[in-house]
C-alpha positions in Angstrom: 298.8 74.7 -40.1 296.5 73.0 -42.6 297.0 69.7 -41.0 296.0 71.1 -37.6 292.8 72.5 -39.1 291.8 69.2 -40.6 292.2 67.3 -37.4 288.9 66.4 -35.7 288.4 68.1 -32.3 288.7 65.8 -29.4 285.5 64.6 -27.7 285.1 66.3 -24.3 282.9 64.7 -21.8 280.8 67.0 -19.5 281.7 66.9 -15.9 279.5 64.8 -13.7 277.0 66.8 -11.8 276.8 66.5 -8.1 273.4 65.2 -7.2 271.9 65.8 -3.9 271.6 62.8 -1.7 268.1 63.7 -0.5 264.9 62.2 -1.9 263.6 63.4 -5.3 260.7 65.9 -5.0 257.7 64.8 -7.0 256.6 67.3 -9.7 253.1 68.7 -9.3 251.1 68.1 -12.6 247.8 69.4 -11.3 246.2 72.3 -13.3 244.8 73.8 -10.1 247.2 75.9 -8.1 247.0 77.8 -4.9 247.0 81.2 -6.6 243.9 80.1 -8.6 242.0 79.2 -5.5 243.0 82.4 -3.8 241.9 84.4 -6.9 238.5 82.6 -6.8 238.0 83.2 -3.2 239.0 86.9 -3.4 236.8 87.5 -6.5 233.8 85.9 -4.8 234.3 87.9 -1.7 234.8 91.1 -3.6 231.8 90.5 -5.9 229.4 89.8 -3.0 230.8 92.9 -1.0 230.5 95.3 -3.9 227.0 94.0 -4.7 225.9 94.4 -1.1 227.3 97.9 -1.1 225.5 98.7 -4.3 222.1 97.3 -3.3 222.1 98.5 0.3 223.7 102.0 0.2 223.8 103.2 -3.4 220.9 102.0 -5.5 217.4 101.1 -4.3 217.5 97.5 -5.5 216.0 94.7 -3.4 215.4 91.7 -5.7 217.3 88.5 -5.0 217.7 87.6 -8.7 219.2 91.0 -9.5 221.6 90.6 -6.5 222.8 87.2 -7.8 223.3 88.4 -11.4 225.2 91.5 -10.4 227.3 89.6 -7.9 228.2 87.0 -10.5 229.2 89.6 -13.1 231.4 91.4 -10.6 232.9 88.0 -9.6 233.9 87.3 -13.2 235.4 90.8 -13.7 237.4 90.7 -10.4 238.6 87.1 -11.2 239.9 88.3 -14.6 241.7 91.2 -12.9 243.3 89.0 -10.3 244.5 86.4 -12.7 246.0 89.0 -15.1 248.6 89.8 -12.4 250.3 86.4 -12.9 249.2 85.3 -16.3 249.3 86.5 -19.9 246.1 87.5 -21.9 245.7 84.0 -23.4 245.7 82.3 -20.0 243.4 84.9 -18.6 240.8 84.3 -21.3 241.2 80.5 -20.9 240.7 80.6 -17.1 237.8 83.0 -17.2 236.0 80.9 -19.8 236.6 77.7 -17.8 235.2 79.4 -14.7 232.2 80.6 -16.7 231.3 77.2 -18.1 231.9 75.4 -14.8 229.8 77.9 -12.9 226.9 77.4 -15.4 227.2 73.6 -15.0 227.1 74.1 -11.3 224.0 76.3 -11.7 222.2 73.6 -13.7 223.2 70.9 -11.2 221.9 73.1 -8.4 218.6 73.6 -10.3 218.2 69.9 -10.8 219.0 69.3 -7.1 216.4 71.9 -6.1 213.7 70.3 -8.2 214.4 66.8 -6.9 214.7 68.0 -3.3 211.5 70.0 -3.4 209.6 67.1 -4.9 210.9 64.7 -2.3 210.2 67.2 0.5 206.6 67.8 -0.5 205.9 64.1 -1.0 207.7 62.8 2.1 204.5 62.5 4.1 203.0 60.1 1.5 206.2 58.1 0.6 206.7 56.9 4.2 203.5 54.8 4.0 203.6 51.2 2.6 200.0 51.5 1.3 201.2 54.3 -1.1 203.0 51.6 -3.1 200.5 48.8 -2.7 197.0 50.3 -2.9 195.0 52.3 -5.4 192.6 55.2 -5.0 189.3 53.4 -5.7 188.2 53.5 -2.0 189.9 56.7 -0.9 188.0 59.9 -0.4 189.3 63.5 -0.1 189.3 63.4 3.7 191.0 60.0 4.1 194.4 60.0 5.8 197.6 59.4 3.9 197.8 55.9 5.3 195.0 54.9 3.0 195.2 54.9 -0.8 198.2 54.8 -3.1 199.3 54.9 -6.8 199.9 51.2 -7.6 197.4 51.6 -10.4 199.4 54.4 -11.9 202.7 52.4 -11.5 201.2 49.4 -13.4 199.8 51.7 -16.1 203.1 53.5 -16.6 205.1 50.2 -16.9 202.7 48.6 -19.3 202.3 51.6 -21.5 206.1 52.3 -21.7 206.8 48.6 -22.3 204.4 48.5 -25.2 205.8 51.7 -26.6 209.4 50.4 -26.5 208.3 47.2 -28.1 206.9 49.2 -31.0 209.5 52.0 -31.3 212.8 50.2 -30.7 212.7 47.8 -33.6 211.1 50.4 -35.9 213.5 53.2 -34.9 216.7 51.1 -35.2 215.5 49.6 -38.5 214.7 53.1 -39.9 218.1 54.4 -38.7 219.9 51.6 -40.4 217.9 52.2 -43.6 218.8 55.9 -43.6 222.5 55.0 -43.4 222.8 51.9 -45.5 220.4 52.7 -48.3 221.1 56.3 -49.3 219.0 58.1 -51.9 216.2 60.5 -52.4 213.7 58.5 -50.4 216.2 58.3 -47.5 216.6 62.1 -47.5 212.9 62.6 -47.6 212.4 60.2 -44.6 215.2 62.0 -42.7 213.5 65.3 -43.3 210.2 64.0 -42.0 211.9 62.5 -38.9 213.6 65.8 -38.1 210.4 67.7 -38.4 208.5 65.2 -36.1 211.1 65.6 -33.3 209.4 68.9 -32.5 205.9 67.5 -32.7 203.7 68.8 -29.8 202.5 66.0 -27.5 198.9 67.2 -27.8 199.1 66.7 -31.6 200.2 63.1 -31.1 197.4 62.4 -28.7 194.8 64.0 -31.1 196.2 61.9 -34.0 195.7 58.6 -32.1 192.4 59.8 -30.8 191.1 60.6 -34.3 192.5 57.5 -36.1 192.4 54.7 -33.5 189.5 55.7 -31.3 187.1 57.6 -33.6 187.8 55.9 -36.9 188.7 52.3 -35.9 186.3 52.3 -32.9 188.9 51.2 -30.2 187.9 52.2 -26.7 190.0 54.4 -24.5 192.6 52.1 -23.1 196.3 51.6 -22.3 197.1 50.4 -25.8 195.8 53.6 -27.3 197.9 55.6 -24.8 201.0 53.5 -25.7 200.5 54.2 -29.4 200.3 57.9 -28.7 203.5 57.7 -26.7 205.1 55.7 -29.6 204.4 58.6 -31.9 206.3 60.8 -29.6 209.2 58.5 -29.0 209.8 57.2 -32.5 211.3 60.3 -34.1 213.7 60.8 -31.1 215.0 57.3 -31.3 215.4 57.4 -35.1 217.2 60.7 -35.1 219.6 59.8 -32.2 220.3 56.3 -33.7 220.9 57.8 -37.1 223.6 60.2 -35.7 225.2 57.3 -33.8 225.4 54.9 -36.7 227.0 57.7 -38.8 229.9 57.7 -36.4 230.8 54.1 -37.1 234.1 54.2 -39.1 233.8 53.2 -42.7 237.0 51.1 -42.4 235.1 48.5 -40.3 232.5 48.1 -43.0 235.2 47.8 -45.7 237.0 45.1 -43.6 233.8 43.1 -43.3 233.1 43.4 -47.0 236.7 42.3 -47.8 236.1 39.2 -45.7 233.1 38.3 -47.9 230.3 39.4 -45.6 227.1 40.7 -47.1 225.8 44.2 -46.3 223.1 43.1 -43.8 225.5 40.6 -42.2 227.9 43.5 -41.8 225.2 45.7 -40.2 224.2 42.9 -37.8 227.7 41.8 -36.7 229.8 45.0 -37.1 227.8 48.2 -37.2 225.2 47.6 -34.5 227.6 46.1 -32.0 230.0 49.0 -32.5 227.3 51.6 -31.9 225.6 49.7 -29.1 226.3 52.3 -26.4 225.1 55.1 -28.5 222.0 53.2 -29.5 221.2 52.6 -25.8 221.5 56.4 -25.3 219.0 56.9 -28.2 216.5 54.5 -26.5 217.0 56.3 -23.2 216.2 59.7 -24.8 213.1 58.3 -26.4 212.0 56.7 -23.1 212.6 60.0 -21.3 210.4 61.8 -23.8 207.5 59.3 -23.6 207.4 58.4 -19.9 206.7 61.9 -18.7 203.9 62.8 -21.2 200.5 63.6 -19.7 198.2 65.0 -22.5 198.4 62.0 -24.9 197.5 59.7 -22.1 194.7 62.0 -21.0 193.2 62.0 -24.5 193.6 58.4 -25.4 193.2 56.5 -22.0 191.5 58.7 -19.5 191.6 58.8 -15.7 190.6 56.0 -13.4 191.0 55.5 -9.7 191.2 51.7 -9.6 193.7 49.2 -10.8 193.4 48.1 -14.4 196.2 45.7 -15.5 194.6 45.0 -18.9 195.9 47.5 -21.4 193.4 46.4 -24.1 190.2 47.5 -22.3 189.2 50.3 -20.0 190.9 53.5 -18.9 194.4 53.1 -17.6 196.1 56.0 -15.8 199.9 56.7 -15.7 202.1 58.3 -13.1 202.4 61.7 -14.9 198.6 61.8 -15.3 198.1 60.8 -11.7 200.4 63.5 -10.6 198.4 66.1 -12.6 195.1 64.8 -11.3 196.2 64.7 -7.6 198.0 68.0 -7.5 195.1 70.0 -8.9 193.0 68.9 -5.9 192.6 71.5 -3.1 193.1 68.8 -0.4 196.6 68.7 1.2 196.5 64.9 1.4 195.9 64.6 -2.4 198.6 67.2 -3.1 201.1 65.2 -1.0 200.1 62.0 -2.9 200.7 64.0 -6.2 204.2 65.0 -5.2 204.9 61.4 -4.0 203.8 60.0 -7.4 206.1 62.6 -9.0 209.0 61.4 -6.9 208.2 57.8 -7.7 208.2 58.7 -11.4 211.7 60.2 -11.1 212.9 57.1 -9.3 211.4 54.8 -12.0 213.0 56.8 -14.8 216.4 56.6 -12.9 216.0 52.9 -12.6 215.2 52.4 -16.3 218.2 54.5 -17.2 220.5 52.5 -15.0 219.3 49.2 -16.4 219.7 50.5 -19.9 223.2 51.7 -19.2 224.2 48.4 -17.6 222.7 46.4 -20.5 224.0 48.4 -23.4 226.7 50.6 -22.0 229.6 48.3 -22.6 231.9 48.8 -25.6 232.0 46.6 -28.6 233.4 43.2 -27.7 233.5 44.0 -24.0 232.1 41.1 -21.8 230.3 41.3 -18.5 231.8 39.6 -15.4 229.5 36.6 -15.8 230.4 36.2 -19.4 234.1 36.4 -18.7 233.7 33.8 -16.0 231.8 31.5 -18.4 234.5 32.1 -21.0 237.2 31.1 -18.5 235.4 28.0 -17.6 234.8 27.1 -21.2 238.6 27.6 -21.9 239.5 25.4 -19.0 237.2 22.7 -20.3 238.6 23.0 -23.8 242.2 22.8 -22.4 241.3 19.7 -20.4 239.6 18.1 -23.4 242.6 18.8 -25.7 244.9 17.4 -23.0 242.9 14.2 -22.8 242.9 14.0 -26.6 246.6 14.4 -26.7 247.2 11.7 -24.1 244.8 9.4 -25.9 246.6 10.0 -29.2 250.0 9.4 -27.5 248.7 6.2 -26.0 247.4 5.1 -29.4 250.7 6.0 -31.1 252.7 4.1 -28.5 250.4 1.1 -28.9 250.7 1.2 -32.7 254.5 1.4 -32.4 254.5 -1.6 -30.0 252.3 -3.6 -32.3 254.5 -2.7 -35.3 257.6 -3.8 -33.4 256.0 -7.1 -32.4 254.9 -7.6 -36.1 258.4 -6.9 -37.4 259.9 -9.3 -34.8 257.5 -12.0 -35.7 258.2 -11.5 -39.4 262.0 -11.6 -38.7 261.6 -14.8 -36.7 259.5 -16.4 -39.4 262.1 -15.7 -42.1 265.0 -17.3 -40.2 263.9 -21.1 -40.7 263.1 -20.5 -44.3 266.6 -19.3 -45.0 268.2 -22.2 -43.0 266.6 -25.2 -44.8 265.1 -25.6 -48.3 261.5 -26.0 -48.9 260.0 -29.5 -49.4 260.3 -30.9 -52.9 263.0 -28.5 -54.1 266.5 -29.7 -55.2 269.4 -28.9 -52.9 271.4 -25.9 -53.8 274.4 -26.5 -56.2 277.8 -25.4 -55.1 279.1 -23.6 -58.2 282.4 -22.7 -56.6 283.7 -26.4 -56.5 283.9 -26.8 -60.3 282.2 -29.4 -62.6 281.2 -32.8 -61.6 284.1 -35.4 -62.0 281.8 -37.9 -63.9 
């Protein structure tokens, strides 16, 4: 009995399952199911129906905003009830929260589309004329048709002012952000506090500061350079703050690895920290550009309004697109209002173009190459491979030549030694045969 208990049980293989000969059905991994779509549609229809019943038959409400708000709240409530029939409480809260945030995002996107569409629609009559992009308003009166006059002077002023502002703020902003992260201390904390306070600086205060210091005290005339300095005061805190946050996200292990290889602190910043944070730094510059390119009051105080083209930012008033929009829209003439909306649409297109260019230039990850750079790298690798192949062939030929010359030298030496071994040298006695014994004499 004991022996039978100590025996190990025999291994039993499970029986082979009979698999269907039909094709395997692919599993659906999508998070959106038919029941969710039906619940959304039913909740939306129910919310609109109950709101219409409430506003038309029960309560004396007639505002569109109230109708939308009540319908949306009823939609959320009905959706939660419909989802609770199939899901537990955790899933219900998760889905209701997802619908809430997605609907808010859709609402913001709709508001943005409404603003852009309204601006394009009001400015469509001015945007269709070529002269709107190639002429200024120096010879255009209030009653002139839209085919005459344009905003080329405002385009030039905006580009020059924002270029000067970026030339001032980008180096200073990135250098200050690097200083705040790489040189910690009391002074760095003080500078960070000042930067955070200046991010909420009103634009009119920046314009008054440049007007009081540069124009009144230093005696500089109203010009594009003064407007660019005012915009720089607005853009600099935004760039510093955003770049500071981005550089903080660079892992410390990368710095430690660079230090372990013998690199200095500033060499590490230049070759490790800044390339790693390049995409975020580009975003910081974009945020600063968006803050400065749409400002009106600093340009109005420091540059003024002009109707003609002034391509010299160092002298004379120079208008920008936001200021031209403000100046044209406040006119009672429909043609000027259309030009104002056209200049606003042109400003939006210009901002979009700058953002796309900045994203293309700095949106790549650290170490990621562009298509042209990859092509040049492949061509350089091919040239290196061909050069190393030619060098290997040359070395092989040189080695074979050296071996051939060495073989010839050894053959010549061997042939030169054979006559010397066969006959004695001149003047030397003949060899004595010691094996034949002594001489008989």
